[in-house]
C-alpha positions in Angstrom: 0.0 0.0 0.0 1.5 3.3 -1.0 1.2 6.9 0.0 -2.1 8.7 -0.4 -2.4 11.7 -2.6 -5.1 14.0 -1.3 -6.6 16.7 -3.6 -7.1 20.4 -3.0 -9.0 23.1 -4.8 -6.8 22.8 -7.8 -7.8 19.1 -8.2 -5.0 17.3 -6.4 -2.2 17.8 -4.0 1.3 16.6 -3.2 2.3 13.2 -2.0 1.7 12.7 1.7 5.1 11.4 2.7 5.0 8.9 5.6 1.3 9.1 6.0 -0.3 6.6 8.3 -2.9 4.2 6.9 -6.5 5.2 7.5 -8.4 3.2 10.1 -10.3 0.2 8.7 -13.5 1.1 6.9 -16.7 -0.3 8.4 -18.8 -0.4 5.2 -21.9 -1.2 7.3 -21.7 2.1 9.0 -21.1 4.0 5.7 -23.6 5.0 3.1 -22.0 3.4 0.1 -23.2 1.5 -3.0 -21.0 -0.8 -4.9 -20.9 -1.3 -8.6 -19.0 -4.1 -10.4 -18.3 -3.7 -14.1 -18.5 -7.1 -15.7 -20.2 -6.6 -19.1 -17.2 -7.0 -21.4 -16.8 -9.9 -23.8 -13.0 -10.4 -23.2 -12.2 -10.9 -26.9 -8.5 -11.3 -26.2 -9.3 -14.3 -24.0 -10.2 -16.2 -27.2 -12.8 -18.2 -25.3 -16.5 -18.7 -25.6 -16.7 -18.4 -21.8 -17.4 -14.8 -20.5 -14.2 -13.4 -19.1 -15.4 -12.9 -15.6 -16.4 -16.6 -15.4 -12.8 -17.8 -15.9 -11.2 -19.0 -12.7 -8.1 -18.3 -10.7 -7.2 -21.1 -8.3 -10.7 -22.6 -8.8 -12.6 -19.3 -8.0 -14.4 -17.3 -10.7 -13.1 -13.8 -11.4 -16.5 -12.2 -10.7 -16.5 -13.9 -7.2 -13.3 -12.1 -6.2 -14.9 -8.8 -7.2 -18.1 -9.6 -5.3 -16.1 -10.6 -2.2 -14.3 -7.2 -2.3 -17.5 -5.4 -1.7 -19.2 -8.0 0.5 -19.5 -5.4 3.3 -21.9 -3.3 1.3 -25.7 -3.6 1.6 -26.4 -2.4 -2.0 -24.4 -4.1 -4.7 -24.9 -4.0 -8.4 -23.1 -5.9 -11.2 -23.3 -4.7 -14.8 -23.5 -7.6 -17.2 -23.6 -7.8 -20.9 -21.9 -10.5 -22.9 -23.6 -13.9 -22.1 -25.5 -12.0 -19.3 -27.6 -15.1 -18.3 -24.5 -17.2 -17.6 -22.9 -14.4 -15.5 -26.1 -13.8 -13.6 -26.5 -17.5 -12.7 -23.1 -17.5 -11.2 -23.8 -14.7 -8.7 -25.4 -14.6 -5.3 -29.1 -13.9 -5.3 -28.8 -10.7 -3.3 -26.7 -9.0 -6.0 -28.7 -6.7 -8.3 -27.8 -7.3 -11.9 -28.1 -4.6 -14.5 -27.8 -5.5 -18.2 -25.8 -3.2 -20.5 -27.2 -4.3 -23.8 -24.7 -2.3 -25.8 -21.1 -2.0 -24.5 -20.3 1.6 -25.0 -17.7 2.1 -22.4 -17.2 2.2 -18.6 -19.0 5.6 -18.3 -22.0 4.1 -20.2 -22.0 1.1 -17.9 -22.2 3.2 -14.8 -24.9 5.4 -16.3 -27.0 2.3 -17.1 -27.0 1.5 -13.4 -27.8 5.0 -12.4 -30.7 5.2 -14.8 -32.1 1.8 -13.8 -35.4 1.5 -11.9 -33.8 -0.3 -8.9 -31.2 2.5 -8.5 -33.9 5.2 -8.1 -34.4 4.1 -4.6 -30.7 4.3 -3.8 -29.9 6.7 -1.0 -26.2 6.3 -0.7 -23.7 9.2 -0.5 -20.8 7.4 -2.2 -20.4 5.0 -5.1 -17.6 2.4 -5.1 -16.7 1.1 -8.6 -14.7 -2.2 -9.0 -13.7 -4.0 -12.3 -14.9 -7.6 -12.5 -11.5 -8.9 -13.6 -9.0 -7.8 -10.8 -8.8 -10.9 -8.6 -5.7 -9.7 -6.6 -7.5 -6.6 -5.3 -6.5 -5.8 -1.7 -9.4 -5.0 0.5 -7.2 -2.8 2.7 -6.4 -0.6 -0.3 -10.0 -0.2 -1.1 -10.8 0.6 2.5 -8.1 3.2 2.6 -9.4 4.8 -0.6 -13.0 5.0 0.7 -11.8 6.4 4.1 -9.7 9.1 2.5 -12.4 10.2 0.1 -14.9 10.4 2.9 -12.7 12.0 5.5 -11.3 14.6 3.1 -14.8 15.3 1.7 -13.4 14.8 -1.9 -15.5 14.3 -5.0 -13.6 11.3 -6.3 -10.7 9.0 -5.5 -9.0 6.2 -7.3 -6.2 3.6 -6.9 -3.1 4.0 -9.1 0.3 2.3 -9.4 3.7 2.7 -10.9 4.2 -0.4 -13.0 7.0 -2.1 -15.0 4.9 -2.4 -18.1 2.1 0.1 -18.5 1.0 -1.0 -22.0 -2.8 -1.2 -22.3 -3.6 0.8 -19.2 -4.8 4.4 -18.9 -2.0 6.7 -17.8 -2.2 9.1 -14.9 -1.0 12.3 -16.5 0.0 15.0 -14.0 0.8 18.7 -14.7 1.6 21.5 -12.4 -2.0 22.2 -11.6 -3.8 19.4 -13.5 -4.4 15.7 -13.4 -6.2 13.5 -15.8 -6.4 9.9 -17.0 -5.6 9.2 -20.7 -6.5 5.9 -22.1 -3.7 4.0 -24.0 -5.2 4.5 -27.5 -5.6 8.3 -26.8 -2.1 8.8 -25.4 0.7 10.7 -27.2 4.0 9.0 -27.5 5.3 11.0 -24.5 2.3 10.0 -22.4 2.8 6.4 -23.2 6.1 6.6 -21.4 4.4 7.4 -18.1 4.5 4.4 -15.8 1.7 5.4 -13.4 -1.5 3.7 -14.4 -5.2 3.8 -13.4 -6.6 0.8 -11.7 -10.2 1.2 -12.7 -11.1 1.2 -9.0 -12.9 4.4 -7.9 -14.9 6.0 -5.1 -17.2 8.9 -6.1 -19.4 11.2 -4.2 -22.8 10.3 -5.6 -23.8 13.9 -6.1 -20.7 14.5 -8.2 -21.2 11.4 -10.2 -24.8 12.0 -10.8 -24.2 15.5 -12.1 -21.1 15.1 -14.2 -21.5 11.6 -15.7 -24.0 13.4 -18.1 -21.1 15.4 -19.5 -19.1 12.5 -20.8 -18.8 12.3 -24.6 -17.4 9.9 -27.2 -14.7 12.1 -28.6 -12.0 9.6 -28.2 -10.2 6.9 -30.2 -12.7 4.2 -29.2 -15.9 6.2 -29.5 -16.9 5.3 -26.0 -18.0 7.0 -22.8 -14.9 6.8 -20.6 -15.4 6.9 -16.8 -11.8 8.0 -16.6 -12.8 11.4 -18.1 -14.5 12.3 -14.8 -11.0 12.8 -13.3 -10.2 15.5 -15.7 -13.7 17.0 -15.2 -13.2 17.0 -11.5 -9.9 18.8 -11.9 -11.4 21.4 -14.2 -14.2 22.0 -11.7 -11.6 22.5 -8.9 -12.9 19.5 -7.1 -10.8 17.6 -4.6 -9.3 14.3 -5.8 -7.7 11.5 -3.8 -5.2 9.1 -5.3 -4.0 6.1 -3.3 -0.9 4.4 -4.8 -0.8 0.6 -4.4 1.3 -2.4 -5.4 1.1 -3.1 -9.1 0.2 -6.7 -8.7 -2.9 -5.9 -6.6 -4.6 -4.1 -9.5 -3.5 -6.3 -12.4 -6.4 -6.8 -14.7 -7.0 -9.8 -17.0 -7.4 -9.5 -20.7 -5.7 -12.6 -22.0 -5.1 -16.2 -21.0 -1.5 -15.3 -20.5 -2.4 -12.6 -17.9 -4.8 -15.1 -16.3 -1.9 -17.5 -15.8 0.3 -14.7 -14.4 -2.2 -13.7 -11.9 -2.9 -17.3 -10.9 0.9 -17.9 -10.4 1.1 -14.7 -8.2 -1.8 -15.8 -6.0 -0.6 -19.3 -5.8 2.8 -18.2 -4.5 1.1 -15.8 -2.0 -1.1 -18.7 -0.7 1.9 -21.0 -0.5 4.0 -18.5 1.4 1.2 -17.9 3.9 0.6 -21.6 4.4 2.4 -22.4 7.7 1.9 -24.3 11.0 4.2 -27.2 10.4 3.6 -27.8 6.7 6.6 -28.2 4.5 6.1 -27.3 0.8 8.5 -29.3 -1.4 8.7 -27.6 -4.8 6.0 -25.1 -3.8 5.6 -23.8 -7.3 3.9 -27.0 -8.3 1.5 -27.0 -5.4 -1.9 -25.3 -5.5 -3.6 -24.4 -2.2 -7.1 -23.1 -1.9 -7.6 -21.3 1.4 -10.7 -20.1 3.2 -8.9 -18.9 6.2 -5.5 -19.2 7.9 -6.5 -21.5 10.8 -4.6 -24.7 10.0 -3.5 -27.7 12.0 -0.1 -27.9 13.7 2.4 -30.7 13.4 5.0 -31.9 10.9 3.5 -32.4 7.5 4.9 -32.5 4.0 3.3 -31.7 0.6 5.4 -32.9 -2.3 5.7 -31.5 -5.8 3.1 -32.0 -8.4 0.5 -32.3 -5.7 -2.8 -30.6 -6.2 -4.4 -29.9 -2.8 -7.7 -28.2 -2.3 -7.4 -27.6 1.4 -10.3 -25.9 3.1 -9.1 -24.7 6.6 -11.6 -23.6 9.1 
């Protein structure tokens, strides 16, 4: 988890060096609605299965996203490609909204806000999560929400400095400006920027309601970009929060290669946390599914090429 960047009347402020983490968010005590964006086809996956139904260590991508906002009472998932399949995979208390035409992330959120069920929503903040980021760290999300609320900012998002920013929207900072430019719209100089947008946002609902109507399709993909709201907030002198996090925690999945990379990262994380007398021999070839960290004590060995689905209560 990195330093928080808290906005000011010019749209954003300096890095807060050595800042202490915010206290854990208690979503039940906050007036927040969660929206998961899961309508994309995932063309680069080259699979008939909807992208969010692919699995990482036996768990669907959409399930990781749902778990990340499990503390919220009001949760929406935007579905589109093979909507019925995706809906059937979700808990019954999730409200599903169909985006019949995929016209961008901004359009996806507006479809939710225009839906009949959302008209009864009385939240003050909207948390938006992509459906394809299984390594998302709940502590990072909690810090983002806390900083947006405590600073009374209009919007906040997670960013990261990454080794390979290709394909991601770049966080473009000027002296008194900040905006997010999508890969296809970047200049050659902007493509060299290594700070990327995660696609994870917390908006004040009144700001989102007012300014989402100002999004337009004057971009390389002809879509409504949710990212354009960062530039709008800056232009309107609204406060913006940026929380910088580890690059692996916000890695999205757009191909089978990326799926394998994320699975490998999570597998190593699970293996490294699996303690209490267990000895992992050739741990890279061992897959552990964990529900919590309460495991039995004693001397135990798991040898290479073993596939163990261990549910520890």
